Steps between C-alpha positions, in 0.01 A plus 500: 500500500874488430541196724237318293707553184815387680326177601380447142854554374641240738222253414577537131876460545471202733257311278739517204693184421832681467728447800669837454168689524399306811835565666484871417148532639594308814802726560286813468235351726760419769636854489152651528414272792823593678397864458176435686248428224254217557374272223291225662311427179819396321582221743287233332622608157861455615415155638317393186728635227847546649547218753484217241783664304820298461725802439772529764499882511124510553527245780758718674280806459205306640695419816564872547135576426379257768721679754351839409130418461273525809418152623234580760163671504431806713389286794813280492369196316707338227376575148345206315726572205808442717377147572497441123853634474627272779333197342653582162851517645465169685 
C-alpha cells in the first residue's frame, strides 16, 4: 500500500510543469532505484513528461536514470519502452 502512495507522489511531481519539482522527484526516484526498489509503472510517465524537457539539469538526471532503470524483461527481451527512449535520443 505504501508503494502505491510513493508512485502517486512521483506521478504528481513529474507531471508538474516546474523544472525544480521534476528534478527533485527524479533524484529521489534514482536513489530509490539504486536501493533496490522497482517502479516499472513510472517508466512511461518519465518518457512522456520528463524526456521532452529542455532543462539541462533534468537532461543530466535522465542520463543517470537510464543507466539505473532495468532495460530488459525477466526473460531477457528488451523492454518496448527502451525502444522509445532510443528513438527519442536519435
